[in-house]
N, C-alpha and C positions, 0 to 999 in steps of 0.2 A: 400592224400587218395583219391581213385577213387571213384567218386560219384555214389551213388546207384541208381539201375534202377526200374521201375515199369512194370509190365506185366499184360495182360489180356489174360487169357486162355478161349477160347470158344469151347466146345465140349459137344455133347448129353451124351457121354459115361461116367458115374460118376468115373469107374475105371481108365479111360484115363486121366480125369482131375486131380484126386488125384495123380497118379503116375508122370505126368508132374510137377505138383505143387512140388512134393518131389524132383524131380530132380533139379528144378531150385532153390529151397531152398539150397540144397547142393552146389551149387555154391558160395554163401555167396555174390552174386552180387545184389540181390533183396531186397528193404525194403517193397515193396507193390505188392502182387500178388493176383489179384482177379479172381475168376472164375464165368463162365457163362455157363448155359447148353442149350442156345439157342441163335438165333439171336436176339430175342427180349429183353431178358435180357441183352445181350451184348451191345445194343443200351442203356440201362438204365444205365449200368455201364459207358459207355462213357459220358453220361450226368453228371457224379458225378467226374470224374477223367480223366486225359489224359496220358495214358500208352506211354511208350517209345517204347515198342513191342507188338505186338499182336499174340499169336499162336492161330492158327485158324483151326478147323477141317473143311472137304469139305462136306461130305455127313451127313447132320441132317434132321430129320423130319421136315416138313415143309420148311422155308427158308433155303437154303444152304449157304455155305461159300462164293461162289461168289455173292449170292445175298446181303450177308452182305457187301461186297468190294463195289458193285454198288451203295448202298444206303448210305454208310458212308460218314463223312465228307471228303472233299479233303485231307486234310492235313495228313491224314492217309494212303491214297492210294500209296505213293510213298516208297517202301522200309521198311516199319514198320512192314509187314505181313510176318509171317512164317507159312506155311501151314503144318498141322501135320496130316496125313491121312494114311489110309491102303493101298491106291489105287495109284499106282504110274503111271497109264495112265494119271492122271491129270496134269503132270509136265509142259507140254508145255503151257497150259491154264494158270498155276499159274505163269509162267515166264510172259506170255502176259499180266497179271493182276499185273505187277510189284511187284510180290512178292519178298521180300528178300531172302528166303530160302524155302526149301521143304524137310521135315523130314518123312519118314516112320515109321509108328507104328509097333511094339513097338518102342518105342525113344530110341536110342543108346546114352548112356553117352558120348561117345567119339564125336560123330556126334554133339550132342548138344553143348557140349563145343567149337568144332571148329566154330559153327554157332555162338555162343556168342561171341567167340573172334573177328569173321569177322564184327560182328555187332558193337562192341565196338570200334574197330579200325576205322570203317567207320564214327562212331559217333564223335570220337575225332579228326578225321580229318576234320570235318565239311563240308564234300562234300556230304550232303543229303543221306547218306550211299549208295552211289554208288560202284558198285565192282571193277572199275580199281585201280590197285596198283600204276601204273605210268602213269599220264595224263597231257598232253601238251595243255595248252590253249592258243590260239592265238588271240588276240585283243577281248577276252571275246565272240568270235563268234562261233569259231570252236574248238572242243575237238578231240584231236588225240591221239593215242597211239605211244610210241616209241618201235620199234623193232630192234634187232641186224642183220645185214646181214653179209655175208663173207667178204664185203668190206666196211662196215660203218654201218650207221644207217639211219632207214626208219621211217618217221612219216606218220601214216595213219589214216584217219577218220574211225572209225569202222562202220559207215554207208554205207561206200563204199564196204564192206567186203562181198562176197557172202558166201565163205566158207574157212576153214583151213583144211589142210590135213597133217597127219603125215608122215615124210619122215626120219624114224629112230630118229636120234638126232636132226634133222631139222624139220622145218614146211613150206609148200607151203601156201601163203596166196593169195587166188584169188580174184582179185576186177573186175572181168569181162574178159576182154581179157588179161589183165595183171596177170602174176603169179610170186610173188615175194617170193625167197627161203630164209627164215631166219634162222641164226645159233642158233634157241631156239627150244625145243621140244614143242610138242603141250601142254603139261601141264603148261608150263611157258607163253605160247600165251593166253591160257584160262584164266590165272591170270589177264592179261591185259585187257581184253574184259569186257564190261559192261554185268552183270549176266542177266539182263533183256535183251531178244531179241536175244540171241543167246544158243543153246543148244549142248552139247556134244552127239554125235551118235557113241557109240561104242569106241574103242581105237583110230580110224584113223582120224574121223571127228569132226569139230566143224562147224554149218551151221548157217546163220542169218535167223531167222524165218520169217522175213520181206519179204523175196524175195521168198519163198517156194510156188509155183505155182501149181505143181502137184506131187503126190505120187503115183509111180506105184508099186503096191504090187506083181505083178506079176514078174516084171523084176527086182524088188529091187532096184529102182532108185528114186531119187527126182530131180525135176527140178526146178533150182533157175533162176529168171529172174529179172534184174535191168536195168531200162534205155535202153530197147532194146537188152541189152547183156545177154546172157544165159549161162549156165553151168548146165551139167547133173552129178550127183553124184551117184555112185553105192555103196550101204551099204550092210554090211552082214544081212540075211535074220533075225536072231535072234535079230537084233537091231531094227526091224521094229517099235516094240511097243515103242520105244524112241520117235517116230513120230506121235503117235496117238494125232491128233489135234482134241478136243472135240468141 
């Protein structure tokens, strides 16, 4: 039998707390769900129990969700947080805060179910709830992903990737001066990459947040720089909002 989970919901909106609580109960995955209406009451709950997962609103009176993360115990900061908010412009900041997932209000049952499925999968795999589906560890030092090419297999450290670009059913992975054509579509490559640190921009690109140096809204381009190597990516104007860094 699958062990039951515990959860903490932090949201100043009563209706939102009640709805999410109901959706979580419907999954039959939880044996302990606690609700907090503010950051302060959430810390009180954390002193009483240790939830497996925390569903956190961002905009709240007084201290906001990011303040909560900043002040919480270190063990909660890595991939135990699911942001639940009506504001999609906080996505990049959420990822930079190592959030496990980001759900928009009103919460969709299907998206919540997918989020919980990924969470349980990572939890069961005992890999600190990281996102990659296939990880190669070399000498316990280097974590790499494995991608298929037309001639074989390529092992890449995600930290070396500037961006990935869709090329039909293929994907170009840029690591600076080198461009690797992989026989996998962009969606498959996205599944291999760590969720924190990378963001999907429209249908065509995945970019490494670490290397974004400049966003030119007039030209609809972003400049990525790593170790003296740079790349410029042109993105559709309608997807500029995906790169709103708060």
